[in-house]
N, C-alpha and C positions, 0 to 999 in steps of 0.2 A: 089381517089374520086374527082370528079370535082365540080365546084361551084353549078351547078344546083342540084346535088344530096344532097349537104349539105343544100341548101335552102329548098328542099323538106323535108328533115329530120327535120329541125328546124320548118317548118310549121306544120308537123305532130305532133311534140311534143307540140307546142302551142295549136293545136286543141284538142289533148287529155287532156291537162291540163285544157282547158276551159270547156270541157265536164265534167271532174271530179269536177271542182268547181261549175258548174251549177246544176248537177244532183245528186251529192253525197257529200253534205257538211258535212255529219256526218263522212266521212273518214278523214277529217282534224280537227275533234273536239279535238284531242289530242294536237294539236300545241299550245304551250304556257302553258300547264298544267302539264308538266313533272317535276320531281324533278330536281333541278338545274336551272330552269328558274326563273329569278329574277323579282319580281313585287313589286315595292315600291310605295305607295300611301300616300299622306298627303293632307292637306286642299287645297293647291294651285297648286300641280303638281303631275304627275304620271310618273314613270319611269318603262319601261318594257324591259328586256334584255333576250331573249329566247336562252340561251346558249345551253342547252341540245337539244332543238328542232332543232336548226340550225346545230348541230353536226350530228344529224340523217339525216337531209335533205342533208347535204354535203356528207355523206357516200352514200346515195341513188343516188345522181347525179353522183358521181365518179364511182359508180358501173355501172350505165347505160351508161356513156360515154365510159368506158372500154369495155363494152359489144358490143357497136356499132363500136368503132374504133380500136378494136384489130385486128392485122394482122395475 
């Protein structure tokens, strides 16, 4: 795969992600609300650590990259 194909693939991915975020925000309503996501709030500060959500995102990205770059 040469550089132009990789850039077109990255551009297509960014375009698809932008369309998803613009027209289907309900698809991402689960993010940060899964069991295992840590949300601590007190009077002066808020801490949010989306552990479970990021594991799922990592698995999806790994699966997509393996799908596209498998020989």
